[in-house]
N, C-alpha and C positions, 0 to 999 in steps of 0.2 A: 189488357188481355189478362183477365183475372184467373184463367186456367194455367198460367204460367208465372211462377214467383218471380222470374226475371223481369217480367213485364208488368208487375203490379207496383204502382208508384204511390207513395204515401208521404204524408207530412205529419207533423206533431203539433198538437195545440193543447194549451192548458186553460181551463176556465176557472176563474176565482169565485164566480157566483152562478146562480141558476140562469140559464141562457135559452132563450126561445130562437129556433132556427126555422126559417121558412124557405131558404135557398142554400144550395151547396154548389160551389163552382170549383172546377179544376182546370188545368191548362195543359195543352199538348202541342207537340210539333207535328203538323200534318205532313206525314211522309209522302213523297212524290208518288202519285198513282192511287193514294187512299181517297175514297169517295165517302165522305161523312154521311151522305144522304142515301147510300146503298141500304136497301131494306134488309140485307143479310147482316149488317153491323148492328150489334147490340151493345148498349151502354149500361154501365152499373156504377152506382156510387155506394160506398160503404164507410162506416165508422167502426173501428175496433177499439176495444179496451187497450190500455197501455201494455206494451210488451215487457216481458220479464227479461231485464237486461242486467249483466254483470256490471256493476258501477265502476269497477277498477279498469276493466278492459273495453267497456261499451260494446261487448259482443252479446248478441241475443242468445239467451240460454235456451229458451223454449218459445214456440209460438204462443201468443196469447190465446189463440183459438186454433183449432185443427180444421179450419174451413177458409174458403175464399170468400164467403159471405160474411159480412160484418156482424159482430156479436152485440153491437150497440144499435146500429142502424144499418138497414140495407134498402136500396131502391127496389129490390126484388119483392119486398113485403109491404112497402109504403107507397101509396099512389101518388103520382105526380107527372110532370112533363119535362122531357129533355129538350134543350135547345143548345145550338152551338153557333159559333161565328168567329170572326176575326177580332182579336182582343185589342187591336190598335197598336200592338208592340211587335217589334221584330228582333230577332237575334241577328246581330251584325258581325259578319266574320272579318277576320284581319285582312290586311292588304294582300297577303300572299294567297288569299282565296277571292281576290277581286272585290273586297268589301261587299260580298254578296249578302242580301237580306233574306232571312228565313221567317216568315210570319209564324206568330204564336197564336194558336186558336184557344178559345174557351169552350168548355162544356159545362152547362148549368142544369141542375135538377131543381125545379120548383115544386115544392111539396103541395098537395091539395090541402092538407092540414099541417100546421106547424108542429114540430116536436120540441120537447123540453129536455135539455141535458143538464145533469146535476154538475156541480163543481168537480173537477178532477182533470186528470191527464188522459188524453185520447191519442 
């Protein structure tokens, strides 16, 4: 949910050499009642530049960009195809929750043309 900072999830990655990317995959927990095939659901993949973080406190000083759209890459501007499905992994709860299984889903964006990222932190 990229219009709400609380629901924007991200990771960090560091590239030591020029890297060609043709797919980007993220993972999510399919909340009960969520229909991933609903035509009203819109997916987005983004890559932002590294955030400006205070190295002593690890607190973000300022956003790297003032937008929900990635400044390095956004599926809003690069053609491709989204697909989703079951990852084959479950989160398994403790015995006090009946050892319930919670399936982890994947969301993959396959680019029509690969992108090239330079070495750096993203």
